[in-house]
N, CA, C, O and the ligand as a Tripos MOL2 file, in Angstrom:
@<TRIPOS>MOLECULE
protein
  253   251    64     0     0
PROTEIN
NO_CHARGES

@<TRIPOS>ATOM
      1 N         -55.0000  -14.3680   25.9200 N.3       1 MET1
      2 CA        -55.0530  -14.3590   24.4540 C.3       1 MET1
      3 C         -56.4440  -14.4690   24.0180 C.2       1 MET1
      4 O         -56.7270  -14.2270   22.8440 O.2       1 MET1
      5 N         -57.3310  -14.8120   24.8600 N.am      2 ALA2
      6 CA        -58.6910  -15.0410   24.4430 C.3       2 ALA2
      7 C         -59.3760  -13.7840   24.1030 C.2       2 ALA2
      8 O         -59.1550  -12.7910   24.7950 O.2       2 ALA2
      9 N         -60.2000  -13.7270   23.0900 N.am      3 GLY3
     10 CA        -60.7970  -12.6900   22.6270 C.3       3 GLY3
     11 C         -62.0650  -12.4500   23.4320 C.2       3 GLY3
     12 O         -62.2080  -13.0220   24.5130 O.2       3 GLY3
     13 N         -62.9980  -11.6220   22.9460 N.am      4 PRO4
     14 CA        -64.3150  -11.5280   23.6890 C.3       4 PRO4
     15 C         -64.9980  -12.7570   23.8080 C.2       4 PRO4
     16 O         -64.8970  -13.5750   22.8940 O.2       4 PRO4
     17 N         -65.6970  -13.0080   24.8310 N.am      5 VAL5
     18 CA        -66.4550  -14.2270   25.0130 C.3       5 VAL5
     19 C         -67.7690  -14.0760   24.2250 C.2       5 VAL5
     20 O         -68.5760  -13.1800   24.4720 O.2       5 VAL5
     21 N         -67.9380  -14.9960   23.2710 N.am      6 LEU6
     22 CA        -69.1180  -14.8870   22.4770 C.3       6 LEU6
     23 C         -70.2510  -15.7430   23.0880 C.2       6 LEU6
     24 O         -70.0150  -16.8960   23.4510 O.2       6 LEU6
     25 N         -71.4060  -15.2240   23.2000 N.am      7 LYS7
     26 CA        -72.5340  -15.7360   23.6980 C.3       7 LYS7
     27 C         -73.6040  -15.9650   22.6380 C.2       7 LYS7
     28 O         -73.5430  -15.3640   21.5660 O.2       7 LYS7
     29 N         -74.5320  -16.7770   22.9020 N.am      8 ALA8
     30 CA        -75.6440  -16.9510   22.0420 C.3       8 ALA8
     31 C         -77.0970  -16.6690   22.5990 C.2       8 ALA8
     32 O         -77.3130  -17.0630   23.7450 O.2       8 ALA8
     33 N         -77.9790  -16.1180   22.0100 N.am      9 CYS9
     34 CA        -79.2890  -15.7760   22.6080 C.3       9 CYS9
     35 C         -80.0200  -17.1280   22.7710 C.2       9 CYS9
     36 O         -79.9680  -18.0500   21.9560 O.2       9 CYS9
     37 N         -80.6900  -17.1240   23.9030 N.am     10 LYS10
     38 CA        -81.5370  -18.4470   24.1610 C.3      10 LYS10
     39 C         -82.8000  -18.5020   23.4480 C.2      10 LYS10
     40 O         -83.4970  -19.5160   23.4110 O.2      10 LYS10
     41 N         -83.1260  -17.2650   22.8090 N.am     11 SER11
     42 CA        -84.4910  -17.2720   22.0350 C.3      11 SER11
     43 C         -84.2680  -17.2560   20.6330 C.2      11 SER11
     44 O         -84.9580  -17.9840   19.9190 O.2      11 SER11
     45 N         -83.3170  -16.4560   20.1010 N.am     12 CYS12
     46 CA        -83.2820  -16.4110   18.5840 C.3      12 CYS12
     47 C         -81.9760  -16.9510   18.1030 C.2      12 CYS12
     48 O         -81.7610  -16.9970   16.8910 O.2      12 CYS12
     49 N         -81.0680  -17.3710   18.9870 N.am     13 SER13
     50 CA        -79.8290  -18.0430   18.6720 C.3      13 SER13
     51 C         -78.7510  -16.9810   18.1780 C.2      13 SER13
     52 O         -77.6120  -17.3750   17.9290 O.2      13 SER13
     53 N         -79.0400  -15.8500   18.0550 N.am     14 ARG14
     54 CA        -78.1710  -14.7210   17.5260 C.3      14 ARG14
     55 C         -76.8720  -14.8210   18.3840 C.2      14 ARG14
     56 O         -76.9820  -15.0090   19.5960 O.2      14 ARG14
     57 N         -75.5970  -14.6960   17.7760 N.am     15 ILE15
     58 CA        -74.4450  -14.7470   18.5130 C.3      15 ILE15
     59 C         -73.9150  -13.3090   18.7360 C.2      15 ILE15
     60 O         -73.8710  -12.5070   17.8040 O.2      15 ILE15
     61 N         -73.5020  -12.9920   20.0270 N.am     16 THR16
     62 CA        -73.2000  -11.5770   20.4010 C.3      16 THR16
     63 C         -72.2880  -11.7280   21.4620 C.2      16 THR16
     64 O         -72.1050  -12.8050   22.0280 O.2      16 THR16
     65 N         -71.6130  -10.5040   21.7960 N.am     17 GLU17
     66 CA        -70.8010  -10.4880   23.1150 C.3      17 GLU17
     67 C         -71.6150   -9.8300   24.1580 C.2      17 GLU17
     68 O         -71.0120   -9.5820   25.2030 O.2      17 GLU17
     69 N         -72.6930   -9.5410   24.0990 N.am     18 GLU18
     70 CA        -73.5040   -8.9260   25.1810 C.3      18 GLU18
     71 C         -74.1660  -10.0970   26.0090 C.2      18 GLU18
     72 O         -74.3280  -11.2520   25.6150 O.2      18 GLU18
     73 N         -74.5200   -9.5580   27.2550 N.am     19 ASP19
     74 CA        -75.3160  -10.5500   28.1260 C.3      19 ASP19
     75 C         -76.6740  -10.4880   27.6710 C.2      19 ASP19
     76 O         -77.3940  -11.4360   27.9860 O.2      19 ASP19
     77 N         -77.2030   -9.4780   26.9340 N.am     20 VAL20
     78 CA        -78.6140   -9.3880   26.5380 C.3      20 VAL20
     79 C         -78.5590   -9.4140   25.0580 C.2      20 VAL20
     80 O         -77.6940   -8.7280   24.5140 O.2      20 VAL20
     81 N         -79.3910  -10.1350   24.3220 N.am     21 CYS21
     82 CA        -79.4090  -10.1550   23.0060 C.3      21 CYS21
     83 C         -79.8600   -8.7410   22.4290 C.2      21 CYS21
     84 O         -80.8430   -8.1480   22.8730 O.2      21 CYS21
     85 N         -79.0880   -8.2720   21.4410 N.am     22 PRO22
     86 CA        -79.2880   -6.8890   20.8210 C.3      22 PRO22
     87 C         -80.5370   -6.8340   20.0560 C.2      22 PRO22
     88 O         -81.1500   -5.7920   19.8230 O.2      22 PRO22
     89 N         -80.9050   -8.0890   19.6520 N.am     23 LYS23
     90 CA        -81.9680   -8.2820   18.6950 C.3      23 LYS23
     91 C         -83.4590   -8.3420   19.4800 C.2      23 LYS23
     92 O         -84.3930   -7.5680   19.2740 O.2      23 LYS23
     93 N         -83.4390   -9.3140   20.3050 N.am     24 CYS24
     94 CA        -84.8150   -9.4960   20.9720 C.3      24 CYS24
     95 C         -84.7230   -9.2080   22.4940 C.2      24 CYS24
     96 O         -85.7510   -9.3260   23.1600 O.2      24 CYS24
     97 N         -83.7200   -8.8890   23.0090 N.am     25 GLY25
     98 CA        -83.6850   -8.5600   24.4310 C.3      25 GLY25
     99 C         -83.6100   -9.6220   25.2980 C.2      25 GLY25
    100 O         -83.6170   -9.3460   26.4980 O.2      25 GLY25
    101 N         -83.5370  -10.8530   24.9420 N.am     26 ASP26
    102 CA        -83.5730  -12.0570   25.8450 C.3      26 ASP26
    103 C         -82.1600  -12.2720   26.3780 C.2      26 ASP26
    104 O         -81.2160  -11.6390   25.9050 O.2      26 ASP26
    105 N         -82.0160  -13.1230   27.3170 N.am     27 GLN27
    106 CA        -80.7610  -13.5090   27.8610 C.3      27 GLN27
    107 C         -79.8720  -14.3410   27.0320 C.2      27 GLN27
    108 O         -80.3790  -15.2570   26.3850 O.2      27 GLN27
    109 N         -78.6240  -14.1300   26.9790 N.am     28 THR28
    110 CA        -77.6850  -14.9590   26.2950 C.3      28 THR28
    111 C         -77.0390  -15.9800   27.1260 C.2      28 THR28
    112 O         -77.0870  -15.8860   28.3530 O.2      28 THR28
    113 N         -76.3570  -17.0790   26.4630 N.am     29 SER29
    114 CA        -75.8090  -18.0790   27.1870 C.3      29 SER29
    115 C         -74.3350  -18.2810   26.4630 C.2      29 SER29
    116 O         -74.1090  -18.1450   25.2610 O.2      29 SER29
    117 N         -73.4190  -18.6270   27.4630 N.am     30 ARG30
    118 CA        -72.0660  -19.0810   26.8550 C.3      30 ARG30
    119 C         -72.1130  -20.5710   26.4280 C.2      30 ARG30
    120 O         -71.1710  -21.0710   25.8140 O.2      30 ARG30
    121 N         -73.2030  -21.2600   26.7570 N.am     31 GLU31
    122 CA        -73.1770  -22.7240   26.5700 C.3      31 GLU31
    123 C         -73.9630  -22.8620   25.0000 C.2      31 GLU31
    124 O         -75.1790  -23.0030   24.8760 O.2      31 GLU31
    125 N         -73.0870  -22.7960   23.9800 N.am     32 TRP32
    126 CA        -73.7020  -22.9580   22.7430 C.3      32 TRP32
    127 C         -72.7890  -23.7690   21.8310 C.2      32 TRP32
    128 O         -71.5830  -23.7310   22.0720 O.2      32 TRP32
    129 N         -73.2450  -24.5170   20.7840 N.am     33 GLN33
    130 CA        -72.3740  -25.2890   19.9740 C.3      33 GLN33
    131 C         -72.6420  -24.8800   18.3270 C.2      33 GLN33
    132 O         -73.7320  -24.6230   17.8170 O.2      33 GLN33
    133 N         -71.6260  -24.8960   17.8240 N.am     34 GLY34
    134 CA        -71.7500  -24.6240   16.2100 C.3      34 GLY34
    135 C         -72.4990  -23.3430   15.8630 C.2      34 GLY34
    136 O         -73.3250  -22.8480   16.6300 O.2      34 GLY34
    137 N         -72.1690  -22.8090   14.6360 N.am     35 TYR35
    138 CA        -72.8400  -21.5970   14.2670 C.3      35 TYR35
    139 C         -72.9740  -21.7060   12.7710 C.2      35 TYR35
    140 O         -72.2940  -22.4760   12.0920 O.2      35 TYR35
    141 N         -73.8980  -20.8830   12.2950 N.am     36 VAL36
    142 CA        -74.1080  -20.5820   10.9090 C.3      36 VAL36
    143 C         -73.9790  -19.1330   10.6520 C.2      36 VAL36
    144 O         -74.3730  -18.3810   11.5440 O.2      36 VAL36
    145 N         -73.4580  -18.5910    9.5030 N.am     37 ILE37
    146 CA        -73.5170  -17.2800    9.0280 C.3      37 ILE37
    147 C         -74.4510  -17.2990    8.0010 C.2      37 ILE37
    148 O         -74.3850  -18.0170    7.0030 O.2      37 ILE37
    149 N         -75.4200  -16.4080    8.2950 N.am     38 ILE38
    150 CA        -76.5200  -16.1480    7.3840 C.3      38 ILE38
    151 C         -76.2490  -14.8390    6.5860 C.2      38 ILE38
    152 O         -76.2670  -13.7730    7.2010 O.2      38 ILE38
    153 N         -76.0050  -14.8610    5.2790 N.am     39 THR39
    154 CA        -75.7140  -13.6880    4.6510 C.3      39 THR39
    155 C         -76.8750  -13.1970    3.7530 C.2      39 THR39
    156 O         -76.9630  -12.0190    3.4080 O.2      39 THR39
    157 N         -77.8070  -14.2010    3.3730 N.am     40 ASP40
    158 CA        -79.0300  -13.7060    2.8030 C.3      40 ASP40
    159 C         -80.1650  -14.6090    3.2720 C.2      40 ASP40
    160 O         -80.4630  -15.6350    2.6610 O.2      40 ASP40
    161 N         -80.8240  -14.1760    4.4400 N.am     41 TYR41
    162 CA        -81.8480  -14.9880    5.0130 C.3      41 TYR41
    163 C         -82.9630  -15.2000    3.9970 C.2      41 TYR41
    164 O         -83.6260  -16.2330    4.0840 O.2      41 TYR41
    165 N         -83.1950  -14.4160    3.1540 N.am     42 THR42
    166 CA        -84.3750  -14.6390    2.1610 C.3      42 THR42
    167 C         -84.2310  -15.8030    1.2810 C.2      42 THR42
    168 O         -85.2100  -16.3510    0.7740 O.2      42 THR42
    169 N         -82.9260  -16.2200    1.0760 N.am     43 LYS43
    170 CA        -82.5660  -17.3290    0.2420 C.3      43 LYS43
    171 C         -82.0880  -18.5220    0.9910 C.2      43 LYS43
    172 O         -81.7910  -19.5430    0.3710 O.2      43 LYS43
    173 N         -81.9880  -18.4520    2.3770 N.am     44 SER44
    174 CA        -81.3720  -19.5750    3.1050 C.3      44 SER44
    175 C         -82.3660  -20.4850    3.7650 C.2      44 SER44
    176 O         -83.2010  -20.0340    4.5490 O.2      44 SER44
    177 N         -82.2900  -21.7700    3.4600 N.am     45 GLU45
    178 CA        -83.2040  -22.6910    3.9710 C.3      45 GLU45
    179 C         -83.0290  -22.8640    5.5700 C.2      45 GLU45
    180 O         -83.9780  -23.1210    6.3100 O.2      45 GLU45
    181 N         -81.7520  -22.6980    5.9900 N.am     46 ILE46
    182 CA        -81.4960  -22.8440    7.4410 C.3      46 ILE46
    183 C         -82.1520  -21.7160    8.1160 C.2      46 ILE46
    184 O         -82.7050  -21.9120    9.1980 O.2      46 ILE46
    185 N         -82.1380  -20.3970    7.5000 N.am     47 ALA47
    186 CA        -82.7230  -19.2660    8.0750 C.3      47 ALA47
    187 C         -84.2490  -19.5000    8.2340 C.2      47 ALA47
    188 O         -84.8950  -19.1880    9.2350 O.2      47 ALA47
    189 N         -84.7450  -20.0970    7.1050 N.am     48 LYS48
    190 CA        -86.2350  -20.2700    7.1860 C.3      48 LYS48
    191 C         -86.6270  -21.3010    8.2170 C.2      48 LYS48
    192 O         -87.7060  -21.2390    8.8060 O.2      48 LYS48
    193 N         -85.6710  -22.3170    8.4390 N.am     49 ARG49
    194 CA        -86.0870  -23.3650    9.4020 C.3      49 ARG49
    195 C         -85.8630  -22.8880   10.8540 C.2      49 ARG49
    196 O         -86.4670  -23.3840   11.8050 O.2      49 ARG49
    197 N         -84.9930  -21.9350   10.9600 N.am     50 MET50
    198 CA        -84.6910  -21.3820   12.2850 C.3      50 MET50
    199 C         -85.3980  -20.0110   12.5640 C.2      50 MET50
    200 O         -85.1530  -19.3300   13.5590 O.2      50 MET50
    201 N         -86.2350  -19.6970   11.6580 N.am     51 ASN51
    202 CA        -87.0950  -18.4190   11.8010 C.3      51 ASN51
    203 C         -86.2560  -17.2430   11.8460 C.2      51 ASN51
    204 O         -86.6230  -16.2710   12.5060 O.2      51 ASN51
    205 N         -85.1080  -17.2370   11.1760 N.am     52 ILE52
    206 CA        -84.1910  -16.0230   11.0080 C.3      52 ILE52
    207 C         -84.6910  -15.0720   10.0570 C.2      52 ILE52
    208 O         -85.0150  -15.3660    8.9070 O.2      52 ILE52
    209 N         -84.7550  -13.7830   10.6230 N.am     53 THR53
    210 CA        -85.2150  -12.7290    9.6780 C.3      53 THR53
    211 C         -84.2450  -11.6630    9.6100 C.2      53 THR53
    212 O         -84.5990  -10.5190    9.3250 O.2      53 THR53
    213 N         -83.0220  -11.9690    9.8580 N.am     54 GLU54
    214 CA        -82.0630  -10.9150    9.8180 C.3      54 GLU54
    215 C         -80.6110  -11.5870    9.5640 C.2      54 GLU54
    216 O         -80.2800  -12.5880   10.2010 O.2      54 GLU54
    217 N         -79.8080  -11.0220    8.6540 N.am     55 ASN55
    218 CA        -78.4110  -11.6170    8.4250 C.3      55 ASN55
    219 C         -77.5890  -11.4940    9.6200 C.2      55 ASN55
    220 O         -77.7350  -10.5230   10.3630 O.2      55 ASN55
    221 N         -76.7140  -12.4290    9.8650 N.am     56 GLY56
    222 CA        -75.8970  -12.4690   11.0170 C.3      56 GLY56
    223 C         -75.3740  -13.8070   11.3210 C.2      56 GLY56
    224 O         -75.4970  -14.7410   10.5280 O.2      56 GLY56
    225 N         -74.8310  -13.9040   12.3860 N.am     57 LYS57
    226 CA        -74.1560  -15.3180   12.9860 C.3      57 LYS57
    227 C         -75.1410  -15.8190   14.0110 C.2      57 LYS57
    228 O         -75.6770  -15.0970   14.8520 O.2      57 LYS57
    229 N         -75.3430  -17.1660   13.8680 N.am     58 TYR58
    230 CA        -76.4150  -17.7750   14.7860 C.3      58 TYR58
    231 C         -75.8160  -19.1050   15.1650 C.2      58 TYR58
    232 O         -75.0890  -19.7230   14.3880 O.2      58 TYR58
    233 N         -76.1380  -19.5490   16.3980 N.am     59 ALA59
    234 CA        -75.6850  -20.6740   17.1640 C.3      59 ALA59
    235 C         -76.7510  -21.7690   16.6660 C.2      59 ALA59
    236 O         -77.9380  -21.5120   16.4620 O.2      59 ALA59
    237 N         -76.1790  -22.9730   16.5080 N.am     60 LEU60
    238 CA        -76.9820  -24.0220   15.9900 C.3      60 LEU60
    239 C         -77.6210  -24.5750   17.1870 C.2      60 LEU60
    240 O         -78.7820  -24.9730   17.0920 O.2      60 LEU60
    241 N         -76.9480  -24.6500   18.3860 N.am     61 ARG61
    242 CA        -77.5460  -25.2930   19.6200 C.3      61 ARG61
    243 C         -77.3160  -24.2820   20.7680 C.2      61 ARG61
    244 O         -76.1530  -23.9070   20.9160 O.2      61 ARG61
    245 N         -78.1300  -23.8560   21.4850 N.am     62 VAL62
    246 CA        -77.9920  -23.1050   22.6520 C.3      62 VAL62
    247 C         -78.5710  -23.8040   23.8860 C.2      62 VAL62
    248 O         -79.7170  -24.2540   23.9250 O.2      62 VAL62
    249 N         -77.6770  -23.8600   24.9030 N.am     63 ARG63
    250 CA        -78.2100  -24.5260   26.1080 C.3      63 ARG63
    251 C         -78.6000  -23.4590   27.2310 C.2      63 ARG63
    252 O         -79.0620  -23.8370   28.3080 O.2      63 ARG63
    253 ZN        -82.3250  -12.8990   20.5460 Zn       64 ZN64
@<TRIPOS>BOND
     1     1     2 1
     2     2     3 1
     3     3     4 2
     4     3     5 am
     5     5     6 1
     6     6     7 1
     7     7     8 2
     8     7     9 am
     9     9    10 1
    10    10    11 1
    11    11    12 2
    12    11    13 am
    13    13    14 1
    14    14    15 1
    15    15    16 2
    16    15    17 am
    17    17    18 1
    18    18    19 1
    19    19    20 2
    20    19    21 am
    21    21    22 1
    22    22    23 1
    23    23    24 2
    24    23    25 am
    25    25    26 1
    26    26    27 1
    27    27    28 2
    28    27    29 am
    29    29    30 1
    30    30    31 1
    31    31    32 2
    32    31    33 am
    33    33    34 1
    34    34    35 1
    35    35    36 2
    36    35    37 am
    37    37    38 1
    38    38    39 1
    39    39    40 2
    40    39    41 am
    41    41    42 1
    42    42    43 1
    43    43    44 2
    44    43    45 am
    45    45    46 1
    46    46    47 1
    47    47    48 2
    48    47    49 am
    49    49    50 1
    50    50    51 1
    51    51    52 2
    52    51    53 am
    53    53    54 1
    54    54    55 1
    55    55    56 2
    56    55    57 am
    57    57    58 1
    58    58    59 1
    59    59    60 2
    60    59    61 am
    61    61    62 1
    62    62    63 1
    63    63    64 2
    64    63    65 am
    65    65    66 1
    66    66    67 1
    67    67    68 2
    68    67    69 am
    69    69    70 1
    70    70    71 1
    71    71    72 2
    72    71    73 am
    73    73    74 1
    74    74    75 1
    75    75    76 2
    76    75    77 am
    77    77    78 1
    78    78    79 1
    79    79    80 2
    80    79    81 am
    81    81    82 1
    82    82    83 1
    83    83    84 2
    84    83    85 am
    85    85    86 1
    86    86    87 1
    87    87    88 2
    88    87    89 am
    89    89    90 1
    90    90    91 1
    91    91    92 2
    92    91    93 am
    93    93    94 1
    94    94    95 1
    95    95    96 2
    96    95    97 am
    97    97    98 1
    98    98    99 1
    99    99   100 2
   100    99   101 am
   101   101   102 1
   102   102   103 1
   103   103   104 2
   104   103   105 am
   105   105   106 1
   106   106   107 1
   107   107   108 2
   108   107   109 am
   109   109   110 1
   110   110   111 1
   111   111   112 2
   112   111   113 am
   113   113   114 1
   114   114   115 1
   115   115   116 2
   116   115   117 am
   117   117   118 1
   118   118   119 1
   119   119   120 2
   120   119   121 am
   121   121   122 1
   122   122   123 1
   123   123   124 2
   124   123   125 am
   125   125   126 1
   126   126   127 1
   127   127   128 2
   128   127   129 am
   129   129   130 1
   130   130   131 1
   131   131   132 2
   132   131   133 am
   133   133   134 1
   134   134   135 1
   135   135   136 2
   136   135   137 am
   137   137   138 1
   138   138   139 1
   139   139   140 2
   140   139   141 am
   141   141   142 1
   142   142   143 1
   143   143   144 2
   144   143   145 am
   145   145   146 1
   146   146   147 1
   147   147   148 2
   148   147   149 am
   149   149   150 1
   150   150   151 1
   151   151   152 2
   152   151   153 am
   153   153   154 1
   154   154   155 1
   155   155   156 2
   156   155   157 am
   157   157   158 1
   158   158   159 1
   159   159   160 2
   160   159   161 am
   161   161   162 1
   162   162   163 1
   163   163   164 2
   164   163   165 am
   165   165   166 1
   166   166   167 1
   167   167   168 2
   168   167   169 am
   169   169   170 1
   170   170   171 1
   171   171   172 2
   172   171   173 am
   173   173   174 1
   174   174   175 1
   175   175   176 2
   176   175   177 am
   177   177   178 1
   178   178   179 1
   179   179   180 2
   180   179   181 am
   181   181   182 1
   182   182   183 1
   183   183   184 2
   184   183   185 am
   185   185   186 1
   186   186   187 1
   187   187   188 2
   188   187   189 am
   189   189   190 1
   190   190   191 1
   191   191   192 2
   192   191   193 am
   193   193   194 1
   194   194   195 1
   195   195   196 2
   196   195   197 am
   197   197   198 1
   198   198   199 1
   199   199   200 2
   200   199   201 am
   201   201   202 1
   202   202   203 1
   203   203   204 2
   204   203   205 am
   205   205   206 1
   206   206   207 1
   207   207   208 2
   208   207   209 am
   209   209   210 1
   210   210   211 1
   211   211   212 2
   212   211   213 am
   213   213   214 1
   214   214   215 1
   215   215   216 2
   216   215   217 am
   217   217   218 1
   218   218   219 1
   219   219   220 2
   220   219   221 am
   221   221   222 1
   222   222   223 1
   223   223   224 2
   224   223   225 am
   225   225   226 1
   226   226   227 1
   227   227   228 2
   228   227   229 am
   229   229   230 1
   230   230   231 1
   231   231   232 2
   232   231   233 am
   233   233   234 1
   234   234   235 1
   235   235   236 2
   236   235   237 am
   237   237   238 1
   238   238   239 1
   239   239   240 2
   240   239   241 am
   241   241   242 1
   242   242   243 1
   243   243   244 2
   244   243   245 am
   245   245   246 1
   246   246   247 1
   247   247   248 2
   248   247   249 am
   249   249   250 1
   250   250   251 1
   251   251   252 2
@<TRIPOS>SUBSTRUCTURE
     1 MET1         2 RESIDUE 1 A MET
     2 ALA2         6 RESIDUE 1 A ALA
     3 GLY3        10 RESIDUE 1 A GLY
     4 PRO4        14 RESIDUE 1 A PRO
     5 VAL5        18 RESIDUE 1 A VAL
     6 LEU6        22 RESIDUE 1 A LEU
     7 LYS7        26 RESIDUE 1 A LYS
     8 ALA8        30 RESIDUE 1 A ALA
     9 CYS9        34 RESIDUE 1 A CYS
    10 LYS10       38 RESIDUE 1 A LYS
    11 SER11       42 RESIDUE 1 A SER
    12 CYS12       46 RESIDUE 1 A CYS
    13 SER13       50 RESIDUE 1 A SER
    14 ARG14       54 RESIDUE 1 A ARG
    15 ILE15       58 RESIDUE 1 A ILE
    16 THR16       62 RESIDUE 1 A THR
    17 GLU17       66 RESIDUE 1 A GLU
    18 GLU18       70 RESIDUE 1 A GLU
    19 ASP19       74 RESIDUE 1 A ASP
    20 VAL20       78 RESIDUE 1 A VAL
    21 CYS21       82 RESIDUE 1 A CYS
    22 PRO22       86 RESIDUE 1 A PRO
    23 LYS23       90 RESIDUE 1 A LYS
    24 CYS24       94 RESIDUE 1 A CYS
    25 GLY25       98 RESIDUE 1 A GLY
    26 ASP26      102 RESIDUE 1 A ASP
    27 GLN27      106 RESIDUE 1 A GLN
    28 THR28      110 RESIDUE 1 A THR
    29 SER29      114 RESIDUE 1 A SER
    30 ARG30      118 RESIDUE 1 A ARG
    31 GLU31      122 RESIDUE 1 A GLU
    32 TRP32      126 RESIDUE 1 A TRP
    33 GLN33      130 RESIDUE 1 A GLN
    34 GLY34      134 RESIDUE 1 A GLY
    35 TYR35      138 RESIDUE 1 A TYR
    36 VAL36      142 RESIDUE 1 A VAL
    37 ILE37      146 RESIDUE 1 A ILE
    38 ILE38      150 RESIDUE 1 A ILE
    39 THR39      154 RESIDUE 1 A THR
    40 ASP40      158 RESIDUE 1 A ASP
    41 TYR41      162 RESIDUE 1 A TYR
    42 THR42      166 RESIDUE 1 A THR
    43 LYS43      170 RESIDUE 1 A LYS
    44 SER44      174 RESIDUE 1 A SER
    45 GLU45      178 RESIDUE 1 A GLU
    46 ILE46      182 RESIDUE 1 A ILE
    47 ALA47      186 RESIDUE 1 A ALA
    48 LYS48      190 RESIDUE 1 A LYS
    49 ARG49      194 RESIDUE 1 A ARG
    50 MET50      198 RESIDUE 1 A MET
    51 ASN51      202 RESIDUE 1 A ASN
    52 ILE52      206 RESIDUE 1 A ILE
    53 THR53      210 RESIDUE 1 A THR
    54 GLU54      214 RESIDUE 1 A GLU
    55 ASN55      218 RESIDUE 1 A ASN
    56 GLY56      222 RESIDUE 1 A GLY
    57 LYS57      226 RESIDUE 1 A LYS
    58 TYR58      230 RESIDUE 1 A TYR
    59 ALA59      234 RESIDUE 1 A ALA
    60 LEU60      238 RESIDUE 1 A LEU
    61 ARG61      242 RESIDUE 1 A ARG
    62 VAL62      246 RESIDUE 1 A VAL
    63 ARG63      250 RESIDUE 1 A ARG
    64 ZN64       253 GROUP 0 **** ****
C-alpha cells in the first residue's frame, strides 16, 4: 500500500522520488524529517533562509 518512497536532497533539501536530485544532481536520502511546500519563493522567509530559488517541496531536516 506504500506509495513511492520520497527522498530528500542532501544539498538543497528538495523532495523527490529519484536517487539523484533533479535540481542539483546531488545524492538524495531517505532519512529526512518534516517538509515545507514553497509556492512563492520570492515572498517566503523560509525559502530565503534555506536558499531556495525554486517553488516545490523541501525537507526541513535531511540526514
Ligand atoms: Zn538538490
